[in-house]
N, C-alpha and C positions, 0 to 999 in steps of 0.2 A: 707826086706819083702815088696813087691807091697802088696796095701791095701786092695786086694781082693782074691779070692783063684781060682786058675785055677781049671776048670771043666772038665771033659770028653765031657759032652753032648754039652756044649757051644763052645768047641774046633772044635767038628764035625760039628756044625753048622756054626761056624765064618768061618772056610775054606771052607765051601761048598759054603757060601754066597760070601766069595772073588773069588772063581772059577768062579761061574756065573757072576760076575762083570769082571773078565778080559776076559771072552770067550766075552763077549758081548760090551765091550770098548778096541777094541784090541789096541788102542795107548797109554791106561794106562800101563805102567810098572810095574813090581812087587815092584819094591822100589821108587814108586810115588803114593803109599797110606799108610797110618797109622790109627789103627783102636783103640779104646779102648771100650768094651761094658760089663757094668754092670748089673746085674738081679736081683731085690730086690723080694724075695721070702718071702709069708708069714712066722710070722707076720711082713707087711711093715712097716719100722720105717723111712720113709723118708716122706717129705712133710706133717707133723703131727703138724708144728710149733714149733719144737724143743722139743717134750714131753720127750727127755732122754736126759740125763748128757752129756757131751763130752766124758767122760769116757765108759759108756754105749755102746753110739753108737760109739765107736772106735773098742769095743771089739765084738761087734755083726758082724757075719762074713756074707760076701756078695760074690756070686760067678759072675766072669767074665772072660772074652778072651781080648787078646790084639794080632795084629799082627804090628811090628815095634813099641810097644807101647812107647821104653825107645828112639826110634830116633830122635835126633833134628831137628826142623821144622822151619822156619821162618814162626808166627803166624797171621800176618797180624794182624785183630782187634779182634781175638779172647784173644789177652793180654788185651783187656779192662776189663775182667773177673777179672784179677788179680789186677788190679787196681783200680776196685770196691770193692772188698775185703779190700785192704790196705786202704782206705778211710775210709771204716769203722770202721777199726781198730785202725786208728788216733783220730778217732773222739771219741770212745770208752774211748783210753788212754788219751784224752784231749791234744792230740800232735797239734790237729787243731778244729777250731771251726767251725761249721756250719754256711752258710748261703744262703741266697737266690740263687745267683750266682753258688754257690757250689752244690747246689741242682738240679738246672738248667742244669749246666755242666754233673752231673753224669746221669740226665735223657738221656739229649743229646746223652751222648757217649754211653750208653747201648740200648736204645730204637732205636735210627735214628744212631748208629755207627758215629756218628760226629768227627771228628779228631780235629778239632778247640776246642771242649768240652774237647777232651783228651789232648789236650795242659796244659789248666788250669788246670786240675786234676794233671798232673805230677809235673807241677809248685809247686802247694801245698802240694804234698807228698813230694817232694824234698827240696822246698825253694831254688829253682834254677829257672833263667828264661833264653831262648833263647836270641841270641844276637851274635855281633861281637865276631869274634875271642879273645881267652884271651890271656895274657902272662902266662909262663909256671908254676908260684905258684899259683895264683889264680885258673890257670884253674884245677889244682891236686886237689884244696879243691873244685871245682865246680862237678869235677868227682865222689869225696868221696861220696856227699851228694848226687849224682843223683843213683850212688848203694844203697840208702837206702832200697829201695823196694824189691832189690835183699837180704840185710841182713835178712829183714823181714821174708822172706819165708824159708831162710836157718835156721832161730833161731826156725822154728816149727819140726825140727828134720825127716823131712819125706823124706824118701830114694827119693820118685819121684821129689821133687824138686832140686836135688844136681847138675841135669845139666843145670839148665834152666836160662834164662838171660831174665831179664825185667826189663829195665831201659831207653828205647827209647819211644819217642814220635810217633804218627803213622803221617803218611805224607799224604798230596795230590801230591804235586809234588817231596817231598823229602827234607832230609835235608841241612840246610846253616848255614855257621859261625861257631860257637862253635859245634851246633850240628852234622854238617857235622865234625868235628873234632873228637867228640865223637864216632864216627859210624867205626874210624880207616880207615887206607887208603884203605884196603880192604872190609871194611865193615864187617869186623870181631867181632865187638862189637854190631851187630845188636841183635834184640830181638830173643831167640830162645826159644821154648818150644816143650812136647813131649805131645802124646795123654793122657798117663797116668798120667804126672803132672796137666793136666788139667782136667781130669776126677776125680782123688782125689779133688779137688778144689770145684769142681761143686759137687760133692758127698757131702764135707763138707756144702756146702749152702744148697742144699736139705734137708739135715738131721739134719738141724736147729742149727747147732755147729760152724760156721763160725762165728766167733767174740761172737755172741752172738744169742740166738734164735730170740730175735726181730728184730736185725738187720739183719740175715739169713732170717726174711720175708720180708722185706724191699727189700732186693736183689733179691728176688724171683717176688715180685710186677714189678720189672722192667723187668726182663727177660721173661716176661709171653708173648707170641707170639698169634695173632688170627689165625686159619687157614682159617678163611671165605675170601674169597676172595675181597668181597665187603669193608672189613673192614681193608685191607692191606693199609700201605701208599702207596700214589700215590706220581709222579714227584720224586722219588728217583732212583739212578742208580739201587740197588738191595735192597728188602724189608725184608732181613733175612729168609723169609720162601720159596718163589720161588723159585726153583733151588738148593735148601738146604733141608735140612733132613727134616723141615715141611712139602714138598710138595709130600712127599712119604708116609704120613700118611692120614687115613681116616679123614675125616672134622670133626667127633664129637670126635677125641683125642684131649688131652691138651699136650701143650708144654712151655717149659722154654729153652732160646737159646741164645746163641751168638755166630753169624757167623762171617768171615773174608775172605777178596777176595782180591787180587791184580790181575795184568796180569799176574803173575806165580804160583800163589796158590789159591784153594777154600777147605774153610775149615768150620764145624759147631761142635758146641759141646751142645749137648741138653739133658735133663730131660725129659721123654715122659711118658703121661699115655693114654692106648688105654683102650675103654668101658671095664669093666670086665676082665681085662688081669692085669698080673703082671707089675708094673711098671718098667723101666729102663732106664739107661742112656746110651747115645751114643756120643763118639767123633771120629771124620771121618777129617782126615785132606790129601788132594790132591795137588800135585805139579807138574809144568811143564804148559807151557803154554796153549796148548790145553785141558787140566783138568781144567786149570783155567776157562778157556770160558766156559766149558760145564754145561749146566743147568739139566743134566741128570744122572750122574753119582749118586751124593749125593741123589737124592729122588729114586733111583734105590737101592742102599744099605740100606736107611731106610725101605722101602717097604717090602724090602727080611728080614729085620731084625724085623719087625714088624709083618709079616707071619709066622715068627719063634717064636716069642714070643707067638702069640697065639696058638703055638701046644707045649709050654712046659707042 
């Protein structure tokens, strides 16, 4: 069972928005976009600082819509959301200790989407390091350790996590040495996520039930983005708002998000609050070189969804 209930009204609106997107962006093939949209009807139980017990939260029905929500896609930096939750789980369970460097890396991984920071986080989570290729025996041990993050997500027993793969670092130029060997000859072991899995994880964070309510709130603090152009980070390739879901919203909205991009994908996962409207969660993945370059598609979809929410 997927974590949200299918809903006729949202199906109708979601399909309309997708059709509008395909007619505007003719280079976007039907299999180059995946989307999951969850609406929080009153009484709203998210972003309340974890007012509910996990049982009460998970038993509270929410409605949603997804298109290709179970299709596995290379997630680029959206995977950092999964590493963020895992670090908090390790800290909570005493499997890792916090430090200034760990806190700095967590912040830089989410706020600036730093790949170097992510590299340290993956090392801390798995107890492994990058380096030269390893002989077969030690390499088997190394690989087993690297899959610890996958084992954690499988242990949650969420149907959405059954097909994901979250064990690789994120790169600028790509992997070398043992990291390259770990990807597999045809890169078959690269990270893979679905919009449904990403939506469920983000849903647990905004619900205050990811690890603990206090830890969910620390994660929310890192995910918060300003929509004010004057407050956006300068001198970065992408600020995670411009050309993503945030730039399709009215400036007085609030957004908590994690974007991902490479030369072949452009993705965003966001929890959004419009003034005086129902809050909602939106995850959109797009694939293809043309789409990856486009700073128009995600804002267009985001604007359409925001307009639809205002009419619910």
